[in-house]
GUNUVEX-427368 format. One line per 4 residues: number of its first residue (from 0); their letters; for each residue x, y, z of C-alpha. Coordinates in pm, 1 decimal. Each point is the difference from the previous one (the first is absolute). Example, Ala and Ser with C-alpha at 12.3 -4.5 7.8 and 13.67 -1.06 7.14 Angstrom:
2
0) AS) 1230.0,-450.0,780.0 ~ 137.0,344.0,-66.0 .
END
This chain:
450
0) MAAV) 10390.2,-830.4,-11399.0 ~ -379.4,-102.7,-48.5 ~ -27.2,-262.6,-344.1 ~ -283.9,189.6,-164.1 .
4) SFTF) -259.8,-150.5,-107.0 ~ -170.2,-59.4,-346.3 ~ -303.7,-164.4,144.6 ~ -230.6,211.1,-92.0 .
8) VFLI) 164.2,56.0,-329.1 ~ -93.9,-336.7,-128.9 ~ -360.3,-7.0,174.8 ~ -69.7,326.9,-221.4 .
12) LSIF) 232.9,-171.1,-360.7 ~ -256.1,-249.7,75.5 ~ -281.7,169.2,40.2 ~ 7.5,192.4,-317.7 .
16) LIML) 163.3,-236.1,-243.0 ~ -323.3,-246.7,83.8 ~ -248.9,287.0,-105.5 ~ 195.1,80.2,-248.0 .
20) HVFH) -96.7,-327.6,-159.0 ~ -356.9,48.3,67.3 ~ -64.1,358.7,-180.3 ~ 259.4,-139.1,-257.3 .
24) KMAK) -307.4,-268.2,-39.3 ~ -264.2,225.9,-1.0 ~ 158.0,257.7,-259.1 ~ 37.3,-343.4,-227.6 .
28) KLNQ) -346.7,-83.7,1.0 ~ -122.0,363.1,-5.5 ~ 272.7,56.9,-322.5 ~ 156.1,250.6,147.8 .
32) PLVL) 381.5,81.0,24.3 ~ 172.4,-117.8,304.3 ~ 166.6,336.4,75.6 ~ -335.7,94.1,84.8 .
36) SEII) -78.0,-207.6,233.9 ~ 341.5,38.6,182.9 ~ -81.0,351.7,15.3 ~ -352.0,-93.2,168.4 .
40) LGFL) 186.5,-221.5,216.7 ~ 210.7,293.2,130.5 ~ -292.5,239.9,37.9 ~ -179.2,-314.2,224.2 .
44) LGPS) 294.7,-100.7,211.0 ~ 74.6,370.0,81.7 ~ -80.5,262.2,150.7 ~ -424.5,79.2,-231.8 .
48) FLAL) -77.6,-329.2,147.1 ~ 131.3,-274.2,214.9 ~ 289.1,238.9,110.7 ~ 192.0,-318.1,-3.4 .
52) MTLD) 369.1,194.9,-91.7 ~ 42.1,375.6,-112.5 ~ 332.9,102.7,-91.8 ~ 65.6,257.0,240.6 .
56) EKNP) 270.6,-21.5,261.9 ~ -199.6,191.8,293.8 ~ -285.5,-237.3,-23.7 ~ 32.8,-316.4,-210.9 .
60) FTSL) -256.3,-178.1,118.0 ~ -348.4,32.0,222.7 ~ -201.0,-314.3,-49.4 ~ 239.5,-296.1,70.7 .
64) SPVI) 183.7,152.6,308.0 ~ -247.0,-59.3,228.4 ~ -82.2,-376.6,-111.8 ~ 369.0,-110.5,1.1 .
68) DVSS) 334.1,172.2,192.4 ~ 157.0,189.3,-181.7 ~ 282.7,212.2,129.0 ~ 97.2,309.8,-174.0 .
72) AELS) 336.0,-129.1,-87.9 ~ -159.1,-293.1,-192.2 ~ -241.2,251.6,-183.1 ~ 283.4,197.8,-58.5 .
76) ILIT) 193.6,-280.8,-224.8 ~ -283.4,-152.9,-146.0 ~ -66.8,394.1,-164.9 ~ 416.2,2.8,-119.6 .
80) VFLF) 14.6,-322.3,-149.6 ~ -366.5,41.0,-157.6 ~ 140.2,325.5,-152.9 ~ 299.1,-203.7,-157.8 .
84) LVQL) -192.9,-257.6,-134.1 ~ -197.8,285.1,-165.3 ~ 290.3,173.0,-161.0 ~ 100.4,-389.0,-85.5 .
88) AEIF) -270.7,-20.5,-171.2 ~ -16.9,337.7,-183.2 ~ 397.2,-85.1,-136.4 ~ -132.6,-361.1,-128.1 .
92) LLFE) -287.2,134.6,-181.9 ~ 191.2,228.6,-200.4 ~ 275.9,-262.0,-69.5 ~ -336.0,-261.9,-138.0 .
96) VGLE) -36.2,291.0,-152.0 ~ 313.2,84.9,-178.9 ~ 64.8,-400.7,-61.4 ~ -310.0,21.9,-276.5 .
100) IEFD) 103.8,298.9,-140.7 ~ 125.3,-76.3,-368.7 ~ 186.2,274.4,-164.4 ~ 5.7,-219.1,-368.5 .
104) ALKK) -450.5,0.5,82.4 ~ 39.1,335.4,69.2 ~ 192.6,106.8,-328.2 ~ -283.4,-219.8,-204.8 .
108) AGKG) -270.6,233.8,138.1 ~ 87.4,238.3,-210.6 ~ -41.8,401.2,48.1 ~ -411.0,-55.2,31.4 .
112) SVFT) 159.3,-109.6,362.0 ~ 237.0,238.9,52.3 ~ -269.3,252.5,-74.7 ~ -283.3,-104.1,195.3 .
116) ALGG) 309.1,-59.9,298.8 ~ 62.3,341.8,-60.1 ~ -377.7,155.4,1.8 ~ -62.2,-184.8,312.7 .
120) MILP) 255.2,146.3,145.2 ~ 10.7,308.1,-81.8 ~ -357.4,131.0,97.1 ~ -48.6,-180.9,296.2 .
124) FLSG) 342.0,163.2,130.5 ~ -135.8,339.5,-92.4 ~ -312.5,-50.9,122.4 ~ 91.0,-126.4,277.1 .
128) LLLI) 266.3,292.3,115.3 ~ -361.0,254.5,-84.0 ~ -212.7,-193.3,231.5 ~ 230.1,25.7,296.0 .
132) FLLT) -18.2,346.1,-93.3 ~ -359.6,43.0,1.6 ~ -5.1,-184.0,315.0 ~ 221.6,191.4,215.0 .
136) GWYE) -250.3,228.0,-51.4 ~ -300.8,-149.2,131.7 ~ 136.6,-234.2,257.7 ~ 326.5,68.0,66.7 .
140) SLIL) -17.6,-178.3,347.4 ~ -55.2,-277.5,-185.5 ~ 265.6,20.6,-282.7 ~ 354.2,157.7,114.5 .
144) PLGF) 169.7,-144.8,296.5 ~ 219.4,159.6,235.0 ~ 353.2,117.6,-145.5 ~ -155.5,-52.9,-386.1 .
148) SALD) -129.9,225.2,-316.8 ~ -288.7,-83.3,-194.6 ~ 290.7,18.0,-224.5 ~ 169.6,-306.3,173.2 .
152) VGLF) -325.2,-225.4,45.6 ~ -99.8,119.4,-315.9 ~ 334.2,-202.7,-193.1 ~ -66.0,-317.7,189.3 .
156) FAAT) -344.7,38.7,-39.5 ~ -20.0,76.7,-339.0 ~ 361.7,-309.5,-111.2 ~ -238.4,-232.1,189.6 .
160) LTAT) -274.2,17.0,-257.0 ~ 167.1,-9.8,-236.5 ~ 115.6,-374.7,35.5 ~ -278.4,-334.0,-74.5 .
164) SIGI) -143.3,-329.6,63.8 ~ 80.3,-211.5,-278.8 ~ -121.5,-323.0,197.3 ~ -304.9,85.1,16.2 .
168) SIRT) -83.3,89.9,-335.9 ~ 200.5,-292.7,-125.5 ~ -216.1,-277.8,186.1 ~ -303.2,177.0,-110.8 .
172) FMDL) 159.5,7.0,-411.0 ~ 73.2,-449.4,95.3 ~ -364.8,-9.3,164.0 ~ -180.0,144.1,-379.2 .
176) DKVD) 251.8,-177.1,-221.1 ~ 107.6,352.0,-113.4 ~ 402.3,-29.0,146.0 ~ 77.9,-104.5,-357.2 .
180) SSAA) -196.5,296.8,-197.8 ~ 193.5,351.9,-52.7 ~ -118.1,201.9,293.4 ~ 128.6,-248.7,220.9 .
184) RIMI) 375.0,-34.8,-155.6 ~ -10.5,405.8,-23.9 ~ -108.9,-4.9,398.6 ~ 225.2,-212.0,97.3 .
188) GAAV) 322.0,219.0,-115.3 ~ -173.0,306.5,75.0 ~ -23.8,-129.3,330.1 ~ 358.4,-124.0,27.2 .
192) IDDI) 142.3,339.6,-120.6 ~ -184.7,153.5,255.9 ~ 101.8,-175.8,345.3 ~ 325.2,73.2,-134.1 .
196) LALS) -38.5,353.7,-49.6 ~ -224.5,54.3,277.7 ~ 287.4,-131.8,248.5 ~ 229.5,159.3,-133.9 .
200) LLTV) -184.1,312.1,44.8 ~ -136.3,-96.0,356.1 ~ 448.9,-56.7,116.7 ~ 20.1,346.6,-124.7 .
204) VISI) -250.4,198.5,164.2 ~ 127.2,-241.7,307.3 ~ 362.7,51.3,5.7 ~ -140.6,436.8,-54.5 .
208) LEEE) -241.7,12.5,325.4 ~ 258.4,-229.0,200.9 ~ 270.0,285.9,-129.7 ~ -201.4,256.3,101.1 .
212) AAAE) -51.5,-122.9,311.1 ~ 403.5,1.5,74.5 ~ 8.3,308.9,-116.5 ~ 362.0,1.7,-24.5 .
216) TSAV) 12.9,29.4,-369.2 ~ -187.6,277.3,-197.4 ~ -273.7,-125.0,-298.3 ~ 238.1,-32.4,-300.5 .
220) EQVF) 267.8,-192.7,216.3 ~ -325.7,-269.5,93.9 ~ -104.4,-25.9,-357.3 ~ 397.5,-41.6,-109.8 .
224) VIFI) 77.3,-267.3,304.1 ~ -295.5,-224.5,-111.0 ~ 46.6,99.2,-376.4 ~ 365.3,-183.3,94.8 .
228) SMVA) -162.2,-237.2,240.3 ~ -258.9,-145.9,-274.0 ~ 248.6,1.5,-275.6 ~ 289.0,-216.3,193.4 .
232) FFVL) -269.6,-252.9,140.6 ~ -116.5,-68.1,-306.7 ~ 367.0,-48.4,-221.0 ~ 23.2,-199.9,314.7 .
236) AIVL) -302.5,-211.9,-128.2 ~ 106.6,1.7,-383.3 ~ 365.2,-121.3,55.5 ~ -145.8,-231.6,237.7 .
240) AQLI) -295.3,-122.5,-258.6 ~ 232.0,0.5,-267.6 ~ 345.0,-68.5,77.4 ~ 16.5,-173.0,338.9 .
244) FPKF) -243.0,-193.3,54.4 ~ 8.0,-220.0,-338.3 ~ 335.0,-47.6,-31.1 ~ 89.8,2.5,321.0 .
248) IMPY) -248.3,-144.9,276.2 ~ -249.5,-140.7,-244.9 ~ 255.2,-283.1,-101.4 ~ 99.1,-40.9,370.8 .
252) LERE) -400.8,-70.7,115.2 ~ -28.3,-251.2,-333.8 ~ 287.6,-221.7,145.6 ~ -165.2,3.8,328.9 .
256) KEKN) -231.5,-260.6,25.6 ~ -127.6,82.4,359.2 ~ -400.4,-18.7,17.2 ~ -53.3,320.6,237.4 .
260) LPLI) 264.4,205.7,-207.2 ~ -213.8,203.5,-206.3 ~ -246.9,117.3,321.4 ~ 335.5,94.9,162.7 .
264) FGLA) 174.2,189.8,-240.5 ~ -326.4,201.2,-86.9 ~ -78.4,77.9,343.3 ~ 380.9,82.6,11.5 .
268) FLFL) 21.7,224.1,-293.1 ~ -335.1,164.8,133.7 ~ 101.4,60.7,331.3 ~ 330.7,131.1,-160.2 .
272) MAWL) -183.8,261.3,-280.8 ~ -246.4,186.5,268.5 ~ 314.5,92.7,228.1 ~ 191.9,119.6,-273.1 .
276) AEML) -307.9,209.4,-108.7 ~ -78.4,127.9,321.6 ~ 385.5,40.9,43.6 ~ -32.5,257.8,-333.0 .
280) YLAP) -276.2,210.1,152.0 ~ -269.5,-238.9,-239.5 ~ -248.6,-193.1,156.9 ~ 19.4,-368.8,110.0 .
284) IIGA) -309.0,-92.1,-217.3 ~ 220.8,108.2,-319.0 ~ 314.4,-240.0,51.7 ~ -266.8,-258.1,44.7 .
288) VVAG) -128.9,54.8,-347.4 ~ 225.0,80.9,-154.7 ~ 197.7,-343.6,140.8 ~ -285.7,-197.3,-146.3 .
292) IILR) 67.8,157.8,-328.5 ~ 343.5,-92.7,-6.9 ~ -48.3,-333.0,123.5 ~ -283.7,-45.1,-298.3 .
296) TNED) 292.7,62.4,-274.4 ~ -9.8,-400.6,69.0 ~ -325.1,-87.0,-27.9 ~ 57.8,-375.2,74.7 .
300) YANR) 208.7,100.4,316.0 ~ -337.3,265.4,58.7 ~ -211.3,-226.4,-28.7 ~ 139.7,-279.9,293.6 .
304) ILEQ) 67.8,327.4,232.5 ~ -401.3,111.7,-31.4 ~ -107.2,-379.9,78.1 ~ 223.1,-57.7,272.3 .
308) ISPL) -119.9,345.9,160.9 ~ -336.3,-2.9,-87.1 ~ -104.2,-252.8,321.9 ~ 205.5,249.3,237.2 .
312) AHWV) -132.5,341.2,-207.7 ~ -386.1,-191.4,46.2 ~ -33.0,94.7,394.9 ~ 238.8,293.6,40.5 .
316) VPLF) -106.8,217.0,-288.6 ~ -384.9,-13.9,150.0 ~ 140.9,151.5,279.4 ~ 73.2,285.6,-180.0 .
320) FISV) -359.8,56.1,-146.3 ~ -143.3,-65.0,358.4 ~ 250.6,220.1,166.0 ~ -208.4,331.2,-252.0 .
324) GLRV) -366.5,-65.7,202.2 ~ 221.6,-73.3,350.4 ~ 123.3,358.9,-81.3 ~ -321.4,174.8,-20.7 .
328) NLWK) -302.4,55.4,257.5 ~ -295.7,-9.1,-233.7 ~ -249.1,166.6,315.6 ~ 278.4,265.6,3.1 .
332) VITV) 83.9,135.7,-363.6 ~ -328.5,-112.0,-144.2 ~ -185.3,378.0,35.9 ~ -171.3,217.5,-261.6 .
336) DVII) 314.7,164.2,-38.2 ~ 192.1,-311.5,-87.8 ~ -262.6,-97.0,-203.2 ~ -9.3,277.9,-267.5 .
340) IASL) 355.4,-50.8,18.7 ~ 44.1,-363.9,-111.2 ~ -267.6,86.9,-257.8 ~ 209.3,283.9,-181.3 .
344) VILV) 311.3,-249.1,58.5 ~ -160.9,-279.9,-148.7 ~ -159.7,164.6,-247.6 ~ 308.5,233.5,-124.0 .
348) AVFS) 167.2,-333.4,-10.2 ~ -208.3,-231.4,-235.2 ~ -90.6,317.7,-244.4 ~ 391.9,67.4,-29.5 .
352) KLIG) 86.4,-306.1,-42.7 ~ -334.0,-118.3,-223.9 ~ 100.2,353.6,-244.0 ~ 395.0,-0.2,-12.3 .
356) SGMM) -8.8,-376.9,-97.6 ~ -292.6,-23.7,-245.5 ~ 31.8,271.7,-143.2 ~ 399.2,-41.2,-68.1 .
360) ARIS) -37.3,-335.0,-111.8 ~ -269.7,162.6,-232.2 ~ 266.7,282.5,-109.2 ~ 303.7,-268.5,-63.7 .
364) GAAD) -253.0,-205.3,-214.4 ~ -9.6,-295.4,205.4 ~ -303.6,-65.3,16.3 ~ -349.1,110.9,-66.4 .
368) IKDS) -281.9,192.1,188.7 ~ -70.4,-338.1,170.4 ~ 306.9,-167.9,43.8 ~ 111.2,414.6,174.2 .
372) FVIG) -262.9,-4.8,250.7 ~ 56.7,-374.4,102.4 ~ 403.7,92.9,11.9 ~ -92.9,344.0,219.9 .
376) VSMA) -212.5,-219.3,239.7 ~ 227.6,-257.4,23.3 ~ 260.3,219.2,120.8 ~ -221.9,219.9,226.1 .
380) ARGE) 1.8,-329.0,283.7 ~ 181.1,61.9,251.8 ~ 208.7,-236.4,234.3 ~ 269.0,-148.9,165.8 .
384) VVLV) 297.3,255.7,-145.1 ~ -268.2,321.7,141.8 ~ -5.8,-156.7,306.3 ~ 352.1,-22.1,97.5 .
388) FAAV) 89.2,307.1,-118.6 ~ -335.9,136.0,295.4 ~ 175.2,-155.9,241.1 ~ 331.8,109.5,-59.3 .
392) ALDL) -172.3,327.1,-24.4 ~ -181.4,-46.1,369.6 ~ 356.1,-167.5,154.1 ~ 155.3,349.8,-113.6 .
396) GIFT) -263.5,198.7,117.8 ~ -62.0,143.0,-292.4 ~ -361.9,-122.2,-51.5 ~ -239.2,42.5,249.3 .
400) VSLY) -242.8,-238.9,103.3 ~ -300.8,158.4,-169.7 ~ 223.4,24.5,-356.5 ~ 142.4,-378.7,104.8 .
404) SSVV) -307.1,-126.2,39.4 ~ -188.0,153.5,-351.0 ~ 290.2,-185.5,-159.0 ~ -109.5,-298.8,158.4 .
408) LLVV) -321.6,-17.9,-91.5 ~ 50.8,138.9,-397.6 ~ 216.2,-330.0,-29.0 ~ -330.4,-189.6,210.0 .
412) ITAI) -225.5,179.3,-286.6 ~ 226.6,-54.6,-308.5 ~ 71.7,-415.5,84.8 ~ -445.4,9.6,19.4 .
416) LVPT) -53.0,289.7,-226.7 ~ 253.9,-141.1,-336.8 ~ -108.5,-308.0,-27.3 ~ -344.4,53.7,-86.2 .
420) VLKY) 1.2,283.0,-250.7 ~ 253.7,-233.6,-157.9 ~ -228.1,-278.8,50.0 ~ -287.9,223.5,-219.1 .
424) SFRL) 219.6,142.1,-249.3 ~ 102.8,-326.6,-147.7 ~ -298.4,-90.5,45.2 ~ -149.1,277.1,-177.6 .
428) FDSM) 284.3,96.0,-226.9 ~ -13.8,-363.4,-193.2 ~ -343.1,-4.3,-26.6 ~ 26.5,364.2,-181.1 .
432) RARE) 247.5,-135.8,-210.1 ~ -167.4,-322.7,-40.7 ~ -317.2,213.8,-135.5 ~ 229.4,189.2,-207.4 .
436) LMES) 156.1,-300.9,-178.1 ~ -375.2,-96.6,-94.2 ~ -82.6,270.1,-121.8 ~ 309.0,51.0,-218.7 .
440) TSRL) -52.2,-350.9,-120.7 ~ -393.7,98.5,-91.9 ~ 133.7,305.6,-160.6 ~ 217.6,-175.1,-197.5 .
444) NKKT) -222.7,-310.5,-122.4 ~ -249.0,280.4,-134.1 ~ 209.0,134.5,-199.6 ~ 138.5,-336.7,-153.9 .
448) TD) -373.8,-92.2,-37.7 ~ -38.3,342.2,-190.3 .
END
């Protein structure tokens, strides 16, 4: 049996990581999100430009093959290894999200965050579902893959639109020294609730579609099995978080003085929960985020895990965002029709969040009109979680390349648009509040004088 060669894998990973460093430096100089630079790097290295690599197993390379003698077996090995690293990146990303979720902070956020989150889920979901039905009538071949109905695609697309990106907005609030503002506090609480609900919704949709594909049970039975699986998984998670972890596992971990134990245990628990979620018909990413939330019940230990896992995640997680660009050849999908589809997707995604979240923040009485607008804009950002949703949908065959490309463009556009609008909004509203204060002071002084 011939030995398996990973030589070409090492070369490609080296090229990717060196260019990743370069693009990160450029993004920092241009004051742009790092995730945006990673997506652009994927487009550059992928079939759209340099054609160094694609995720098409039938034709993974074009440009390097004539230069370097690469066998088809080595190309196959590279694709397998890279796809594994991309899935690893997905669960690392959601694990880190879970490690940073504090339920105490959610409780303090109050009804303003809850209302904002619900408004930011219901309107985007209904709008996304309606948009797919409309687009199916106009561009059926670009929207519906074989074997899936408009309802199948619509449910998954609508679930995708419900997620938001806390990272982009928080970074902007920090840059503007507004992270302690009431708008920021409401947005943070709402975004966390939003992502938890969105992940749960995604789990239900994936499970229903997978059970439909198996065609072994009725729709009612499918929903019942999914519901029982979710209940079983989350009951187990609560038992682990409230009983087993603090009373049995944590005392042992605290007694052990091994330096790397937090990393080893954290990874073991992450992989276990991802596997368990898969066994219970849930997405592995759900297991990853729940693993992080459970470990967060001990804040000190969660911080130690984050500290030790960060160097590993720092180079693995960007591979997922690079893969976003590797999946798409822009020159094949960016047609007039796809530009129209992407424009409609972006408009619906942005305005449904802006109106849904902003309006509910105002109705709940948690924010005035100005802060409601800021909250709505900040919730309109889409990022990591949306890309994970879209990648899962593409892998399952539920999204066409055209629809997937539209979601990627949504992430890119909002990553640029949201920080810009927030900066100018804060500048405008601060000047308006200052003018109102001056006018109020002037009127008060005039009354005192009279």
